[in-house]
C-alpha positions as CSV (number, residue, x, y, z in Angstrom):
1,M,121.6,45.6,177.6
2,E,124.0,46.7,174.7
3,Y,126.2,49.7,175.5
4,I,128.5,51.9,173.0
5,F,132.3,52.0,173.9
6,D,134.7,54.8,172.4
7,D,137.9,54.0,170.7
8,Y,139.8,53.9,174.2
9,G,136.9,51.2,175.3
10,N,135.2,53.9,177.6
11,E,131.4,53.1,178.1
12,L,129.5,55.6,176.9
13,L,125.5,55.8,175.9
14,P,123.2,52.3,176.2
15,V,122.1,50.9,172.3
16,P,118.4,52.3,172.4
17,K,115.5,49.9,171.5
18,T,112.9,50.9,169.1
19,V,109.0,51.0,170.2
20,S,108.4,48.0,167.9
21,Q,111.1,45.8,169.6
22,V,109.9,46.7,173.0
23,N,106.5,45.6,172.2
24,E,107.7,42.4,170.0
25,Y,109.8,41.6,173.3
26,I,106.9,42.2,175.6
27,K,104.6,40.0,173.1
28,Y,107.1,37.6,173.0
29,L,107.3,37.3,176.8
30,I,103.5,37.4,177.3
31,E,102.7,34.6,174.7
32,E,105.8,32.5,176.7
33,E,103.9,32.3,179.7
34,V,101.7,29.0,179.4
35,M,99.1,30.2,181.7
36,L,98.1,33.1,179.9
37,Q,97.8,31.2,176.5
38,D,94.8,29.1,177.9
39,I,93.2,31.0,180.5
40,Y,89.4,31.7,181.9
41,V,88.3,35.4,183.0
42,S,85.3,36.5,184.2
43,G,84.1,40.0,184.1
44,E,81.3,42.5,182.8
45,V,81.0,43.3,178.9
46,S,81.0,46.9,178.3
47,N,81.6,48.9,175.4
48,F,80.6,46.2,173.1
49,K,80.9,46.6,169.1
50,K,80.3,44.4,166.0
51,H,82.7,45.3,163.6
52,S,81.4,45.3,159.9
53,S,83.9,42.6,159.5
54,G,81.8,40.6,161.8
55,H,84.6,40.6,164.4
56,Y,83.7,41.4,168.1
57,Y,85.4,44.2,170.2
58,F,84.4,44.8,173.9
59,T,85.9,45.3,177.2
60,L,85.7,42.9,180.1
61,K,85.8,44.8,183.2
62,D,85.1,44.0,187.1
63,K,84.9,46.5,190.3
64,S,88.7,47.9,189.8
65,S,90.1,46.9,186.5
66,E,89.4,46.3,182.9
67,I,91.0,44.5,180.0
68,K,90.2,44.9,176.2
69,A,89.0,41.9,174.4
70,I,88.5,40.9,170.8
71,M,86.6,37.8,169.0
72,F,87.3,37.0,165.8
73,R,84.2,36.2,163.5
74,S,85.1,32.3,162.9
75,Y,84.6,32.3,166.5
76,V,81.2,34.6,166.9
77,Q,79.6,32.4,164.5
78,K,79.5,29.5,167.0
79,V,77.7,32.3,169.7
80,K,74.3,31.0,170.0
81,F,73.0,34.2,172.3
82,K,73.3,38.0,172.0
83,I,76.2,39.7,173.6
84,E,75.0,43.1,175.2
85,N,76.4,45.7,177.2
86,G,76.2,44.5,181.1
87,L,76.2,41.0,180.4
88,K,78.3,39.0,183.0
89,A,80.1,36.4,181.2
90,V,83.3,33.9,181.4
91,V,85.4,34.1,178.5
92,H,87.8,31.5,177.2
93,A,91.0,33.0,175.9
94,R,94.8,34.0,175.1
95,I,96.7,37.0,175.9
96,S,98.6,38.8,173.5
97,V,99.7,42.2,172.3
98,F,98.5,44.2,169.7
99,E,102.2,45.7,168.4
100,Q,101.0,48.5,166.7
101,A,99.3,50.0,169.8
102,G,101.2,48.4,172.1
103,I,98.2,47.2,174.1
104,Y,97.6,43.8,175.5
105,Q,94.2,42.0,175.1
106,L,92.1,38.9,175.4
107,Y,91.9,37.0,171.8
108,V,88.5,35.3,172.7
109,N,87.8,31.9,171.6
110,S,84.4,31.2,173.3
111,I,82.1,33.2,175.7
112,E,79.4,31.9,178.6
113,P,77.2,34.1,180.3
114,E,78.0,33.6,184.1
115,G,75.9,31.5,186.2
116,I,73.7,30.2,183.1
117,G,74.2,28.3,179.7
118,S,74.8,30.4,176.6
119,L,71.8,28.3,175.0
120,N,69.6,28.7,177.8
121,L,70.2,32.7,177.8
122,A,69.9,32.2,173.8
123,Y,66.5,30.9,174.3
124,E,65.2,33.4,176.5
125,Q,66.5,36.3,174.6
126,L,64.7,35.2,171.6
127,K,61.9,34.1,173.7
128,E,61.5,37.3,175.1
129,R,61.8,39.4,171.8
130,L,59.5,37.2,169.9
131,F,56.9,37.6,172.8
132,K,57.3,41.7,172.3
133,E,57.2,41.2,168.6
134,G,53.6,39.5,169.6
135,L,54.4,36.2,168.0
136,F,52.8,34.3,170.8
137,D,49.6,35.9,171.0
138,D,46.4,33.9,171.0
139,K,44.4,35.9,168.3
140,Y,46.9,34.9,166.0
141,K,46.1,31.2,166.8
142,K,44.5,29.2,163.9
143,P,42.0,27.0,165.3
144,L,42.4,23.1,164.3
145,P,40.2,21.2,161.8
146,K,37.7,19.0,163.5
147,F,38.0,16.1,161.3
148,P,41.3,16.4,159.3
149,L,41.7,13.7,156.5
150,K,45.4,14.7,155.9
151,I,47.7,15.1,158.5
152,G,51.4,16.6,157.6
153,V,53.9,15.1,159.8
154,I,57.8,16.7,160.0
155,T,60.1,14.9,161.8
156,S,62.9,12.0,161.3
157,P,61.3,9.1,159.9
158,T,63.5,6.7,161.6
159,G,62.5,8.4,165.5
160,A,60.3,7.1,167.6
161,A,58.0,10.4,167.3
162,I,56.4,9.2,163.8
163,K,55.7,5.6,165.1
164,D,54.0,7.3,168.2
165,I,52.0,9.6,165.9
166,I,50.9,7.1,163.3
167,N,49.9,4.6,166.1
168,V,48.0,6.8,167.9
169,A,46.2,8.7,164.6
170,T,45.0,5.4,163.1
171,R,43.8,4.2,166.5
172,R,41.9,7.2,167.1
173,F,40.6,8.6,163.4
174,P,41.8,5.7,160.9
175,L,40.2,7.7,158.0
176,A,43.0,10.1,158.2
177,S,45.9,10.0,156.0
178,I,49.7,10.4,157.1
179,I,51.8,12.5,154.9
180,L,55.5,12.2,156.6
181,Y,57.8,15.0,155.5
182,P,61.3,13.4,156.6
183,S,63.6,15.6,158.3
184,L,66.4,16.0,160.6
185,V,65.6,17.0,163.9
186,Q,69.0,17.8,165.6
187,G,71.8,19.3,164.6
188,E,73.1,22.6,162.1
189,D,71.4,21.6,159.4
190,A,67.7,20.6,160.9
191,P,66.2,24.2,161.4
192,N,66.1,24.3,157.7
193,E,64.9,21.2,157.0
194,L,62.0,21.7,159.3
195,I,61.5,25.2,157.6
196,S,61.3,23.1,154.0
197,G,58.6,20.9,155.5
198,I,56.8,23.7,156.5
199,D,56.8,25.6,153.2
200,Y,56.4,22.4,151.4
201,F,52.9,21.7,153.3
202,N,51.9,25.2,152.5
203,I,52.9,25.7,149.1
204,T,51.3,22.2,147.8
205,N,48.3,22.8,150.1
206,S,48.1,19.1,150.5
207,V,47.3,18.5,154.4
208,D,44.8,20.0,156.5
209,V,47.0,20.2,159.9
210,I,50.7,19.9,160.4
211,I,52.6,18.2,163.1
212,I,56.3,19.1,164.0
213,G,58.5,17.6,166.5
214,R,60.5,14.9,167.6
215,G,60.9,13.0,171.1
216,G,63.0,14.3,174.4
217,G,66.4,15.0,175.0
218,S,68.7,17.8,176.2
219,I,68.5,21.5,175.3
220,E,71.5,20.8,173.0
221,D,69.5,18.0,171.4
222,L,66.3,20.2,170.8
223,W,68.2,23.0,169.8
224,A,66.8,23.2,166.1
225,F,63.2,23.7,167.5
226,N,64.5,27.0,169.3
227,D,65.7,28.7,165.7
228,E,64.2,31.9,165.0
229,T,63.5,31.7,161.0
230,L,61.7,28.2,161.8
231,A,59.9,30.0,164.6
232,R,59.0,33.0,161.9
233,T,58.1,30.3,159.4
234,I,55.6,28.6,161.7
235,F,53.9,31.7,162.6
236,G,53.5,32.6,158.9
237,S,51.6,29.2,157.8
238,K,48.5,28.7,156.3
239,I,48.0,25.5,157.7
240,P,47.3,25.2,161.8
241,V,50.9,23.9,163.1
242,I,50.8,21.8,166.4
243,S,54.4,21.6,168.4
244,G,55.0,18.1,169.9
245,V,58.6,18.3,170.7
246,G,60.5,16.3,173.5
247,H,58.5,15.5,176.9
248,E,56.1,17.5,179.0
249,I,58.6,19.5,180.8
250,D,60.5,20.4,177.7
251,F,59.4,23.7,176.1
252,T,61.1,25.2,172.8
253,I,60.4,28.1,171.1
254,C,58.2,26.2,168.6
255,D,55.9,25.7,171.5
256,F,55.2,29.1,171.9
257,V,54.5,30.2,168.3
258,A,52.8,27.1,166.9
259,D,48.8,27.4,166.8
260,V,49.1,24.3,169.6
261,R,51.5,22.9,172.0
262,A,51.2,19.1,172.7
263,A,53.3,17.9,175.6
264,T,54.5,14.8,173.5
265,P,54.3,13.8,170.0
266,S,51.8,11.1,170.7
267,A,49.8,14.0,172.8
268,A,50.1,15.9,169.3
269,A,48.5,13.2,167.5
270,E,45.9,13.0,169.8
271,L,45.2,16.7,169.4
272,A,45.1,16.4,165.7
273,T,42.8,13.8,165.3
274,P,39.2,13.2,166.9
275,N,38.3,9.8,168.4
276,L,36.1,8.1,165.6
277,E,34.4,5.6,167.9
278,E,33.7,8.6,170.7
279,S,32.6,10.5,167.3
280,I,30.7,7.8,166.3
281,S,28.8,7.5,169.6
282,K,27.9,11.2,169.8
283,I,26.4,10.9,166.3
284,N,24.3,8.0,167.3
285,S,23.1,9.6,170.3
286,F,22.7,12.7,168.5
287,K,20.3,10.7,166.1
288,S,18.6,9.0,169.3
289,R,17.8,12.6,170.6
290,S,16.5,13.5,167.5
291,I,14.2,10.9,166.9
292,S,13.0,11.3,169.9
293,V,12.4,14.9,169.3
294,L,10.6,14.1,166.4
295,Q,8.4,11.8,167.3
296,A,7.2,13.6,170.4
297,K,6.7,17.0,168.0
298,I,4.5,14.4,165.6
299,I,2.4,13.3,168.7
300,E,2.0,17.0,169.8
301,S,0.8,18.0,165.8
302,K,-1.5,15.0,165.7
303,S,-3.2,15.7,168.9
304,R,-3.7,19.9,168.0
305,L,-4.9,18.5,164.5
306,N,-7.4,15.8,166.0
307,S,-8.4,18.8,168.1
308,I,-8.7,21.2,165.6
309,C,-10.8,18.8,163.7
310,S,-13.6,18.5,166.4
311,M,-14.3,22.1,166.5
312,K,-17.8,22.7,165.4
313,V,-16.9,25.4,163.0
314,L,-15.2,22.5,160.9
315,K,-18.4,20.6,160.9
316,K,-20.8,23.3,160.4
317,P,-18.9,26.0,158.6
318,E,-21.7,28.4,158.4
319,T,-21.8,28.6,162.2
320,I,-18.9,31.0,161.9
321,L,-21.0,33.5,159.9
322,E,-23.4,33.6,163.2
323,I,-21.5,35.9,165.6
324,P,-20.8,38.0,162.7
325,K,-24.5,38.4,161.7
326,I,-25.6,39.1,165.1
327,K,-22.6,41.8,165.3
328,I,-23.8,43.4,161.9
329,E,-27.7,43.4,163.3
330,N,-26.7,44.9,166.4
331,I,-24.5,47.5,164.7
332,K,-27.5,48.5,161.9
333,S,-30.2,48.7,164.6
334,D,-27.7,51.0,167.0
335,L,-27.4,52.7,163.5
336,V,-31.0,53.3,162.7
337,N,-32.1,54.3,166.2
338,S,-29.1,56.7,166.1
339,I,-30.3,58.5,163.1
340,K,-33.6,58.5,164.0
341,N,-33.0,60.5,167.2
342,R,-30.6,62.6,165.9
343,I,-33.4,63.6,163.3
344,S,-35.8,64.0,166.1
345,S,-33.8,66.1,168.0
346,T,-32.9,68.3,165.1
347,K,-36.5,68.8,164.1
348,S,-37.3,69.9,167.6
349,T,-34.3,72.1,167.9
350,F,-35.8,73.6,164.4
351,T,-39.3,74.3,165.4
352,N,-38.1,75.9,168.6
353,T,-35.9,78.2,166.5
354,V,-38.6,79.2,163.7
355,S,-41.3,80.0,167.1
356,K,-38.3,82.3,168.4
357,I,-37.9,83.8,165.3
358,N,-41.8,84.3,164.4
359,A,-42.0,85.9,168.2
360,L,-39.1,88.4,167.3
361,N,-40.7,89.0,163.6
362,P,-42.2,92.7,163.4
363,L,-44.8,91.4,161.0
364,S,-46.5,89.0,163.2
365,V,-48.2,91.6,165.3
366,L,-50.5,92.1,162.0
367,T,-52.4,89.2,162.7
368,R,-53.7,90.7,166.0
369,G,-55.5,94.0,163.8
370,F,-52.0,96.2,163.2
371,S,-50.9,97.9,160.2
372,V,-47.6,99.4,158.9
373,V,-48.1,102.6,157.1
374,S,-45.0,103.9,154.4
375,N,-45.2,106.9,152.6
376,S,-44.5,107.1,149.0
377,S,-40.9,106.6,149.3
378,G,-41.8,103.5,151.3
379,A,-40.5,104.9,154.4
380,V,-42.5,103.6,157.4
381,V,-44.5,106.5,158.8
382,K,-43.8,106.9,162.6
383,S,-45.0,110.6,162.9
384,I,-47.5,112.9,161.3
385,K,-45.1,115.0,160.6
386,Q,-43.7,112.7,157.5
387,V,-47.1,113.0,155.5
388,S,-48.8,115.7,153.8
389,I,-52.4,116.4,153.1
390,N,-53.4,114.6,150.0
391,S,-50.3,112.7,149.9
392,E,-50.6,108.8,149.1
393,I,-49.7,106.4,151.9
394,N,-49.3,102.7,152.0
395,I,-51.0,100.7,154.7
396,K,-49.6,97.2,155.3
397,L,-52.4,94.3,156.8
398,S,-51.8,90.9,157.7
399,D,-53.6,89.8,154.5
400,G,-52.6,92.3,152.2
401,A,-51.9,96.2,151.3
402,I,-54.2,99.3,151.3
403,K,-53.1,102.4,149.2
404,A,-54.8,105.6,150.5
405,S,-55.1,109.4,150.4
406,V,-54.4,111.8,153.5
407,I,-57.4,114.1,154.0
408,S,-56.5,115.4,157.3
409,K,-53.9,115.3,160.4
410,E,-54.7,115.5,163.8
411,R,-51.6,115.8,166.3
412,T,-52.4,113.8,169.6
413,D,-50.2,114.7,172.6
414,K,-49.3,112.3,174.9
């Protein structure tokens, strides 16, 4: 520590340090400590922020303490998974001082999830996100063509996968043509080449089905098939896509988003092609059954025709009119009898009615010697009071009428 002395050599005040000098010195001390320049720190991520510059800022904390951290864009680009608050992680970093703020912090160059690899976490995060978006739904799966004449294959031209696909496809269905779109299947450039293959076949519409895949390997080897853009390209393909990546136990994002997942490239070729021998056998079997059915139908129809030809009506067509003729005669006879009965009944009713009317007719009594007397005005004479001496009267008889003159009247008491 430096001090200020007077002219007599007496000690006065110590020389003060600036804030910048203090921070600079602390930074020097920390950076001189070798352990702090190559350190792994575990903790929970909080206060995570992604700056517009591409840098990551966050805090790493445990139950009782916390430390700020920064990860520059050049290192961020190597992170495969999504960093979120609450993530338990292990960072590889160096510790230094940010002099302007006077704080020390972690300068992170890599970050790994605690207890699980970064690639596995990135895989699970992407899988969950695409699942929620519906990219794995069966309703979007396109059916495979039964007899594809052109099969597009996107894989390495030198790998075992293309050889297996060709061997299986040509053995099962030699009528199909294999069209290879050569692509990297591993490394940073692989996803873009695989995407170009899908786009090429869709733009040219040159194949009936697409197989995309490669042989087995570690998660790092298969990572190109976990690319999000590739997954969305496969989902948007108008041509059905079969994913045949790795071995039976390997699963990639492509497997879930493709229309069909095959355990291996060879299995993909089997799913893409029908077995020609089996197809021919099925056709022959169908042909045989069809011939048998047609022959049985012909025999049945011939028997029915012979039965129809032996019918009496065909030998003597006029017999077909016998029954209708008899029916007509019966109907005619019934109709005539019905009319006669109706006339007889009506006539009898009419006679009875006339008799009743005649019985009630006052003129009918004239036939028994009675007559009807009326005065000159036509009124029926019922009393002597209605006529006078020398008045004219009309006498109505059963067979005619008489005009007379009254010469006398005599009242008869009852």
